N, C-alpha and C positions, 0 to 999 in steps of 0.2 A: 789502140787503147782510147783514142779520142772518141770512138764510136760509143763507148760506154760513158753515160752521163752520171751514173751513180757510182759513188765510191764503193759502195757495197758490191755492185756488179763487177767493178774492176777487181776487187779483191777476190770475188768468187771465181772470176776468170783466171787470175793468176794462180789462185790455189788449185783450180782444176788442172791448169797446165803442169804445175809442179807434181800434182798427184799422178796425172797421166804419164809424165816423164818417168817418175819412179816406178809406176806400174809397168811401163814398156821396158824400162831397164831391167826390172825384176823378171818380166816375161822373157826377154831376150836372154838373160842369164840362164833362166830355167831351160829354155829351148836349146841354147848352146850346150848347156851341161848335158841335157838329154841326148843331143846329137853327138856330142863328144864321147859320151858313154857308148852310143851305138857304133861310132867309128872305131873306137878301141876294140869293141867286140868283133867288128868286121876284120880289123887287122889280126886279131887273135884267131878268128875263124879262117881268114885267108892263110895264116901260118899253119893252121890245122890242116888245110888242104895239102900243104907240103908234107906234113907228117903222114896224112892218110895216103899220099902218093908213095911215100917210102914204105908205108905199111902194106899197101897193095902190092908193091914191087916185091917185098919180102915174101908175102904169101905166095905170089905167083912164081917166084923163083923156086920156092920149095916144091910147089906143085909140079912145075915143069921139070925139075931136076930129080924128082923122086917118084918112085912108082906109087901106084894107088895104094893107099893104106889108110889106116884109121887116122893117123896123124895128118896125112895129106887131106883127109876129109875135114879134119878140123881147120886146117889151113884154108881149105876151100870155103868153109863157112866164114872164117875170119875175113877172107878176101871178099866174100859176098857182102858181108856187113860193111866193110870199109868202103866197098864200091857204092853201096847205098848211101852211106854217110857222105861220101865225097860228092855224089850227085845231089844229095839234099843240100849240102853246103853251097854248091854252085848255084842251084836255083834259089836257095835262101838269100844269097848275096844279090841275086838279080831281082827277085820279086818279094823278098822278105819271107821269114819263117817264124810264126809264133812259137813253134816248138823249140826252135833254137834261140828265140828271143832276138831275131835279127830284123833290122829294117833294111829295105833294098838300098842299093847304092844310090847316092844322090843323082838326080837327073843332070845336075850341073857338073857332076864329076865324070867328064867325058873319058879321060884316059883310063880310069879304073873300069868304067863300063866297057870300054873297047877291049881291054885286056880280058875282062870277064867273058865277054861275048866270044872272044877268040878261044878261050879255054873251053867254053861250052860247045862251040863248033867242033873243036878238036875232040872233045869228049864224045860228042854225039856221032861224029863222022868216023873216027878211028879207034879211039881208046875203048869206048864202051863196047862196041861190037867185038873187038879183039878180046877183051877180058871176058866178056860173056861167053864167047865162043870157047875160050880155053876152059872155062869152068864147066860148060855143058859137055865138052868132049872128054874131059878128064884125062887128057893126054899127059903122058908122063915122059919127060925128057924131050929131046928134040931141040936141035940147035936153032932151027928156024923160029919156032914158037918162042923160045927164050929170047932170041935176038929181037924179034918183033915186040915182045913185052918190054925189053930193055929200051928199045928205041922209043916206044910210046911214053915210057916213064921219063926217059932222058929228055924228050921234047917237052914234057909237061912241067918239069922242075923250073926251068928258066921263066916260063910263062907265069907260073905261080909266084915266083919271086918278083916278077914285074908287077903282077897284080897287087902283091903285098906292098911293094914299094909305091905303086900308084895310090893305093888306099892311104898309106902313111903320108905321102905328099899332100893328098887332099886334106887329111887331118891337120897337117901343119898349116896349110893355107886357111882352113876354117878357123884354127886357133889364132892365127895372125889377124884374120878379119875381125874376129870377136874382140881381140885386144884393141884393134883400131876402133871398133865400135865403142868399146868402153872409154877409150881416150876421147873420142868425139862426144860421147854422152856427157862425160865430165866437163868438157868444154862448153857444151850446150847448157849444162846445169850452172856452170859459172856465169854464163851469159844471162841466163834467166835470173839468177840471184842478183847480178849486177843491175839488171833492168828493174827488179823489184826494189832494190836499194835506192836506185835513182828515182824511181816513181814515188817510193815512200818519202824520200827526202824532199823531193820537189812538190809532191802532192799532199803531204801530211806534215812532216817535220817543220819545213820552212814556213808554211802557212800558220801552223800552230804557234811557232816562235813569234811570228808577226802578231798573231792574236794575243799572245802573252805580253808582248811589249805594249801592244795597244791597251790591253787590260790594265797593265801597270800605269800607263798614262791616265787611263780613266780613274784608277785609284788615286792618282795625284790630282784629280779634278780637272784634268786637261781633256776637254771634250771635243777638241779640234782634230783628233786623230781619226785615221781610217785605214783599212787594210785593202791591198790590191786583190781583186777577185779575177782569177784567170780561168777558172773552171766553173762548171755549173753542177758539180757534185755536192756532196754534203759539206765538204770544206768550203766550197764556193758559197753554198747557201749560208753556212755559218758566218763566213766573212761578210756576205751581204746583210745578214741579220745583225751582225755586230755593228756594221756601219750604220744601219738604221737605228740600232739601240743607242749608239753614241750620239747620233743626231737628236734622238728623243731625250736622252739624258741631258744633253746640252740645253734643249728647250725646257725640260723640267727644272734643271738647276737654274736656268735664267729666271723661270717663273718662281722657283724657290727663293732666289735672291730678291726678286721683286716682292714676293710674299713676306720674306723676312724683313725687308725694308718697311713694308706696310705694318708688320707686327711691331717693329721697333718704333715706328711712328705712334701706333696705338699704345704701345707700352709706355713711351715717354709721356704721352698725354694722360694715360691712366695713372702713372706715378705722380704726375703733377696734380691730378685731381684727388689723389689719395693723401696729399701732404697736409690738407686742411679740411675741416668739416664746416668752416664758416663760409658763407656763400661768396662774398666779394673777394676775400683773399684766395679762395680756391679757384674761382673763375679767372682771376688775374694771373695766377700761376699757369693755368691751362692755356690761356692765350699766349703767354710768354713762351711756353714749351712748344705750342703748335706752330707759331710763326717763326720759330727758330729752327725748324726742321727743313733740310735741303730737299728731301724727297717729295715734298708737296709742291704741286705746280701752282703756287699762289704768290701774289704780291704780299709783302710783309705788312699786311694791314687787315684788320677785321674787328669784329665785336660780337659780344654775346648780349642778346636782349632777353629780358624776362617779362612775363605777362603781369600786368596790373589789372586783374579781372574786375576790380571794383570800378575802374575808370575805362576799361576796355582799350588799353593802350599798351605798347611795348616800351620798356625803359632800358637804357644802356646800363649794364652792371659792370662789364669789363670790356676794354677796348685797347687797340694798339694802332698807332699811326693816324689817329683821328685828330684833326685840328680843333681849336676851340670853336670855330664857326660850325664845323661839322658836328661837334658834340652838342652844340646848342640846337642845330636843325634836327638832329636825330634823337634828341633827348626823350621825346614822347611821340611815338608813331601809332596812330590809330589802327585797329584791326582792318585789313583790307587796303591800307594806304601804303604806297610805294612797294618795293619788292619784299621787304621784310614783313610788312603788314599782310601782303597777299599770301606769303608763305604760311603765316599763322592762320589766316582766314581759310585757305584752301587745304591746309594740313598736307602739303606736298613740297617736294624739292623744287626750287626755282633756279634755273640756270639762265644767265643772260651773258651773251658774248660781247655786246657793245652797249654800255650803259646809255650813251647818247642817242642810240637808235631804238631803245626799248621804251615804248610809251608807258609802261608800268612804272618806270623809274621817275618818280615825281619829286623826290627830295633832292634839291641842288644846294650847293654851297660855293663859296668864293674860289677856293683853290682846287676845284674838282678837275680831274684829268680823265681821259678815256680809260675805261677799264671794263673788265668782265666781273660777273658775280656768280657765286654759288651760295644759295641760302637754304638752310636745312631746318626743318621743324625740330624743336626739342619737346619730347613728349614722354610721359611716364604713366603707366596704368590707365591708359585711355584719356588722360588729362593733359591739355596743352600747357606747357611751361614757358615756352619762348621760342627764340630762333637764333641760329648760328649764322653769322654773315661773314663770308670770306671773299676777298678780292682776288681776281684772276687777271693775268695780262689780257689786254683787249684782243678779241678774236679767238681766244682759246677754246678749242673743242675738246672736251673731256671724254675719254673712253669710259665704257661702262665700268671697267675695273676701278678707275679713279673715283667715279661717282660712288661706287660701293664703299671705297675707303672713306670718303667724306661722310657717308651715311653711318659708317661704324664710329667715326669720330663723334658725330652728333649723338649716337647712342650712348657712348661713354659719358659725354657731357650731360645727357639726360639723366643717366644713373647718378652721376655726381651731384647734379642739382637736386634730384629727388632725395639723395642721401643727406644733403645739407638741410633740406626742408625737414626730412624725417628726424635728423639729428637735433634740429632746433626744437621740434615737437617733443622728441624723446627727452631732451635735456629739461624742457619745461615740465614734462610729465614726471621725470625722475626727481626733479627738484621738489615738485609738489608732493610726490610720494614720500621723499626723504624728510621734508619739513612738516609733513602732516602729523598732527598730534595724536591721531588714531594709530593703532597697530595695523600695518598692512603686510600681509603674508601672501606670497605667490608660490603655488605648488604645481607640479606636473599632474598629469591625469592619474598617476598612481599615488598621489598624496605626498610625494617627496618635496621638501622645501627647496625652492629655487632662489627665492630672494625674500629678504625681510628688510623693512625700513629701519632707520636709526632709532625711532621711537620703540619699535618692537625689540631691537637688540638691548636697548637701555632698560626697558620694562621687564623683559623676561629674564634677564641676567645671563644670557649666553653671549659668547663672541659670535660675530657674523660667520666666520669660517667654521665655527664649531657647530652651528645649527644648520648650515647649508647641507643639503643632501639627506638630512634626517626626516623621518616620517612626521607628519603633522600631529600624530597622536601624542607626541611628547608634551604638547600644550593642553591636552584634554584631561580634565579631572575625572577620576573614576566615579565621582559622585553624580555625574550626569546620568540621565535615564538610559536604560539599555536600548540599543538600536538607534540612538539619536543621530550618531554620525553617519550611519547608513542612510537614514532618512534625509539628512542634509545633502549627502552626495547625490542621492537619487533625485531629490527635488531640484538640485542645482542643474543636473544634466537634463532633466525633463522640462523644467520650467524656466531655465536660464538663471535661476538665483534662489536664495533662501534668506530669510531674515528672522531672527529670534534670539532669545536669551539662553546662554549656555554658561557653564562654569569652566574657567581656564585655571591653569596651575603654572606658577613660576618655577624657576630652577630650584629655588630654596624651599619648594613645597607649599608656598602660600597660595591658597585658592582665592579667586576673586570672580565676581559675576561680570559678564560682558554682554554687549549687544553685538551679535555677529551678523554681518551681511556678506553673502557670497555671490559671485558672478562668474561668468565664463569668459575665457580669452579664445577667440576664434581666429583662424588663419585662412589661407586660401581654401576654396571649396567648402567654406563654412566648417572646417575641421577644428574640433576642440583641441587646443594644445596646452591649456593651463587653467588653473582656478585662481581667483583672487578672493581673499578673505579680508574684510575690513572689520577690525575688532575695536570696540570702544569700551573702556572700563566704566562700568556704571555703578561702582561701589558708592561713590559720593552721591550720585543721583538717587540710588536706592535708599541711602541713608537720608538724603533730603526728602525723598518720598515718604519714608517712615516718619521723619520729623514733620513733614507737611501733614501727613495723616494724623500725627499726634497733635499738631497745632490745630488742625481742623476739628479734631475731637474736642480739644480744649476750648476752641471757639464755640462749637456747638454747645459744649457744657456751660461755658460762660454765658452764651446767649440764653440758654435754658434757665440758668440760675438767675440771670439778669431779669428775664421775664417773670420768673417766680418771685424774685426780689421786689420788682415793681408792684406786683400784685400784693405781696406781703406788706410793702410799705404803705400802699393805699389803704389796705385793710387796717393796718396798725394806726394810721392817722385818724381814720374815722372812729376806730375803737377807742383811741385816746380821748377823743371828745366825749364819748359816752362814759368812759372811766372817770373823766374829770367831774362829771355830775355825780357819779356814784361815790367817789372818794371825797369830793368836796363837800357835798351835803351830809355824808355820814360823819365827816369830821366836824362840820358846823353843828350838827345835831349833838355830837359828843361834847362839844364845848358848851352847849346850852342846857345839858341835863346834869343832874347830880350823880355822884358815884353810886348811890344805892337805887338809882332808877332802874326798874326791871327792863326797860328798853335798851339800856346801855350795852348789855351783852349781845343783843341782836345787832346793834349798830357796829359793835366791834367785829362781829362775824362778817357783816357786810363790808366793812373797811378792809378786813384781811383778804376776803375774796377779791376785792378790787385791786389790792396790792399784788396778789398773785397774778391777776389778769394783766396788771401793768408790767410785771416782770416778763410774762409771756410776750407782751407787746414789744418790750425792749429787745427781747431776743429776735423777734421778727425784724425789727428795725436794724439790729446789728447785722443780721444776715443780708438784709437789702442794702446795707451800707448807707442808710439814710439817717441813722441815729447820730446826732451831733456828738462830737468827741470833746472831752475835757483834756486838751493836749498839754502835756508837761514833758520836761526832759527826764528821761527814765534810763537807769542802768539796769539791764535785764537780769543779770546774774543774782544780785541781792534780792530782787523781787521774787525770783524763782525760789531762792533759798528760804525766804520767809514763808512763801506760799506752801512749800512742801511740808513745813512743820505742821501746818493746819490740815494737810491732806493725809498724812500718815494714818490717823485714826479712821478716816473715811475709807481709805484704800483697802485696809484689812491686813491681817498678819501673814496671810499666805502669799502676798505679793511683795517682793523686795524692790525698793526704790534706790537706784544708784544715780549719781550725778557726776558730770564732767563739765564744770562751769568754768570755761576758759575765756569767756568774753568779758571785756571791760568797756565795750562800746556803749555809746549813748544814743538813744533814739528819742524822737519826739512822738509821744504816744499817750493814750489814755490808760493810766496804770490799771484802773479797774478792769478795763477790757482785756489788757494783757493777762491779768490774773484770771479772768474768766476763760481765756484761751487755754491757759495752763491747766486749769481745773477740768475743763471739758475734755481735753486730750488725755489727761491722766485717768479720768473716770472711764473714758472710752477704751483705754488700754486695759484697765482693770476688768471691764465687762468682757473683753476678748480673751481673758484668762480665767475662766470660772474655776479651774483646778489649780490655780496659782501659777506664778511665774516671776518674771523680772521686768521692771520698767526702768529704762535708762533715759535720763533727761540731760541733754547736752546744750552748751552754748559755745560759740566760737566766732571770732572776727574773720570774715572772708572777703575777698575781692571778687566781684562779679563783672565779667565782660562778655562780649559775644562769643568768645572762644571757650568760655567756661562750660563744663559739662552740666552745670546747674542752671544755665541760662534759659529763661523763658520769655516768650513774646511779651513785650510791655515793660520788661525790667529796665531799670536805670543803671547804667554802668557805674561802678564805684564801690565803696566800702559798705558792707552789710553786716548785720548781726544775725547769725544763724541760731535758731532755737529748734531743737529736735527732741521729739518724744517717741521712743520706740519700745516695742514689747516683744515678748516671745510667744504670743498667742497663736491662734489658728490661721491668721492671715486672711487675705481677701482674694477673690477671683477678679479677673479683668472686668467682668460685668458689674461687680459690686464697686470696684474702684471708679468706674465711669459714673456711677450714681451716688457716690458716697457723700457729696456735699449738697444733694438735693434736700430741700425742706420736707420734713415728715417721712423721709425714706429711712427705714431702719431694718436691721436684720434681727433685732431682738424680738422676743415674744410679745404678744399683745399685752399692753398695760405696763411694760417695763421700760418704755422710752417713748419720747415724743418725736424723735427724728429731727430735732432742731439743734442738737449739740454741735455736730460737725459743721452743719450749715451756718451756725452762728460763728464758729471759728473762722470759716471761710470769709464770712462777711466782715468780721473784725479785721482780719489780715488784709483784705483788699482795701478796707477803709483807711488803713495805715499805709497804703501804697506798697504793701508787701506782697509776697507770693508764697504759695504753699506747694510742696511736692510730696507725693505719696509713693512710697516704695513698699510693695507687699506682694507675696505669693502665698498660695494656699500651703499651709503647713510650715511656713517660714516666718511668721510674725509680720508686723507692720511697723513702718517708721514714717512719722510726719515731720517734715523739715520745713521750717518757716524762715523766710529771708526778709528782714526788715531793714530799710535804708538807715544807715548810721548818720549822725550829725556830729559836727565838731563842737568842742566846748564841754564844759562840765555839766553834769546832771544837776538839776535843781529840784528841790523838794516840792512835792505836790501841795497845793493850797486848796483845801476843800471849802465849801460854802459854810459860813458861820450860821449858827442857829440864832435867829432874831426873835426875841420874845414879843409876844403880841402886846401892842400898846395902842392907845388912841391917838389920833392926830387929826389934822384937818388939811384941806386942799381940794382941788378939783381934779378928778381923774376921768380921762376919756378912754373907754374900752371899745376897741374895734375888733369884731369877729363876726364871721358869717353864721356862726352857730349860736342861736339864742340861748342855749343851755349854758354855754361858756359866759356869755354876757351877763346872764342872770346870776351865775355863781360869783363872778367878780363883783357884781353890784352888791350882792348880799354880804359877801365877805368884807369888802372895803367900806361899805356904808355902816357896818356894825362898828367900825373903828373911827367913825366920824368924818369920813371922806365924802365929798359930793361926787357921785359917779354918774357920768353921762355915757350913753350907749349909742353905738353906730354899727349897722350891719355891713357897711361897705365903706370904701375910702372916700367916695364922693360925699356921702352923708357926714363922714367924720370931718372933712374939710369945711363943710357948711357949718357944722357945729363949732369947729375951732374958730371960724371967722365971726360968729355971732354970739359965742358964749361970753356971759358976764357973771361972775368974774372969769378971768382968763384961765385957761387950762394949765395946770402945773405938771401933770404927768400923762403921757400917752402910753397906754398899754395896748399893743396891736399884735394881731396875728401876722405871721410872716407871709403866708400864702393866701391871697384873696383873688377873686375873679378879675377885678378891674385894675388893681394896683397892688404891688407887694408891700410888705411892711416897711422896707427901707425907703422906698419911694414916697410912701405916705409920711414917714418921719421927716424926710427932707422938706416936703411941702408944708408940713405943719410948722417946722422950725423957721421956714421963711416968714411965716406970719407971727410965730411966737418963738423968738430965739431962745428964751429961757426955759422952754418946756423940756422936761426930761422924758426919756423913752425907755420902756422895757418891752423887749420882743418875746413872743411866745409862739410855740409851734409844736405840732404833733410829730413832725419829722423835719429833717434839714434837706430842703430841695437844692438842686444844683445852682439855682439862681441866687441862693443866699450864701453859698460857700465863699470863703475868703473875706467876708465883711468883718469889721472889727468886733462886732457884737458876738461873733461866734468864736473868738479867740479865748484863751483861758481866762482873761479878766473882763470879758464882754458882759453886757446887760441882757442876759438871755435866760429864760426859764422854759423847761420842757413840760409838755403835757404828758400825762394827765395832771391837771392843776389841783392843788389842795389849798385850803386857807393858809396853812403853815408856809407852803412854798410862796404864795403871794405876799404874805406879810414879810417874810424874810427877804424877798426880792426888793420890796418897797423900802424896807428898813435899810438894807445894804446900800441902796441908791441914795437914800438920804444921808447916810454916813459919808459916802464918797463926796457928795455935794457939800456937806457941812465942814 
């Protein structure tokens, strides 16, 4: 069995032996059974020989004892047949007979073959010849023949018996031998089975049990087991393989333990790094965790340096085991200096076994002891961040696996440092986003909202969790142009951003205009991961823009009106001088002719035309706000009430006038001008309703400030009296409203208006430091609202100039005016009354006259606006020379340079051009009365 090295071959061999054994056993049984059947037949045939002997003897006895007859013939045939059968049996036993189904006697059956040979010899030598001879001769009777026959038969019987007995004995011996063979075969089978059992137990069962025990030990993580290998078959190979596997598993598990220890180290450091996102506390925890681990081959000393790129130095952020001296020495290490600086400079791991023998180690301190170093760069995203410095026992040689572990530690610290930096940046960014007053919305690439800042949550009216995950379209107003959001998306993707004005909608459905700016958020590989939308509500700015445009329009309008007003004022001033001559001399002429003089009517016509021209001039001056005001304290409501009584007949019966006079405020105003404003507005309203309608006149006391809806640029905050005249007429377009206060602008037919009515209203209102507001739309009527500053105190009654009758007097009057017509008119008028009138065309001439005049000048009558010196300055200069001289000022308009002087106040000495003799005389008379 040892020759077979394969367990399979052994089992094939054993199986073949067993199969062959059973095959041989079966074959032997088959052969034995076959031979036993043949031996039984032989015994039977041998016994048949005995019967045939008796049969032959019987036939021969009859033949020999009876004469020839038919019966004897039959016996002869029977004897013949029996002889043939006997002989056939003899030879069949010797050589076999297929006819009889006989096998020859066994060669090893000597006794039986000897007996058979003896019978054959006897047969051939004696019996056969004798019997054949008897049958051929057919002798009947005869004692000799009969005796011979009996002798032959008698001799044959014992021999046949001996043959049968010999064959029977041989059969018994064969049967005994076969039984012995069977017993031996069973013994051999038992031996074979025993061998197979022993082989199986020793070659399979016991090794398998040992393998099972070893496997159970392996299962218990005991890798020091092995199985004894005695054979080189499959079981032996399995044992050898198992032993190798156990050794490999032991190596692997040792490596696994080493790896787990390394993972535990990395896990501890990673956990320490994850406990804080602030740089210094995080690195302090990392150093504490790292230097407290037993698995690391380090001295419990080390530090983390971070780069100060601005100064190109490394600075200690966290350390363990550093003395104060070492902290000071290593507080700032330049790039390339000492081992740590070289690590950052070279961007590679630096290992030093002996610090004292390493020339690169240049930083020394008082308590330094020999040691080794491993210094690893800290990097992230291709940017250097610092260095990790760990101390090793002096002379330590680190295997590659340990170096790899330290590199992994440095990688973890790199990620933690980058996370701390990113966290700080993200915190600042998040704070800036959250504190931003604009609405900031971040969506994914499908338009789903990922984040909104606090301002957006507050402004839109949604909760943060409620809006997160919703589509950005919930903020879009349906009133935006079709395709706008697709355009914004495409422009943002293709151009990196979009900026423009859109309409957003709040949760409560309120729409508001915004300025939207979009941009992309890109990640690695320039992949777009989100959109940022910055939304700024421009409602106020749009309102401010509308207001700005309105103010700009008002400014343009005011500037236009101002320029027109200046032109009108200049024209009116010059025109007043001409009207003074017309009105003055027409009046002087009327004074000097009789009632029945035919020229009187013509002079009256000239004076009336002059007066109308003077009224037109006053309107121009009122528009230009250059007309001096006769200011008094006025309560507006009673003035309006009295004025409307006069207006009703003029307005017409088809226009109803209603009043809501709720103001009791007092204003400082020229009552006549206020009445003129009311009349012009009422007539303008009537003209806007040719088919009839309703005029509503209102007054109210209102407070005006910058927050008031009626606030206009230039208004003074405080109490105002509001005067409103509104109608139900056709209204005005925007273009008409913009030009409504321009002089000579009118929408009436030619010949039905001068276009000065509303411009005069505007001038009067502005001259009273008030403001006017027009509200009108086509088909919806118009409303003019006037806001006049109110004053405290009670209203005082107006005091108009008294009419002074012409009378003669004496005294010296100096008239100063650059217009010779005015000077001549004053001279002619006052000289007729007995005054001595001196004339000067300028202030310098007037001063010379005042200095040299004898007698002294009693009255100075001066124009207010002159080229070299104004009237007030001239009056002061004259009074310095002549303190008792009185002054009367005159002017065609009130320039800014004269506003505020006492003479222009309600009780001042001032007369307006155009001048007439009556006005001059009344002024002089009134001055005399004040002086007297």
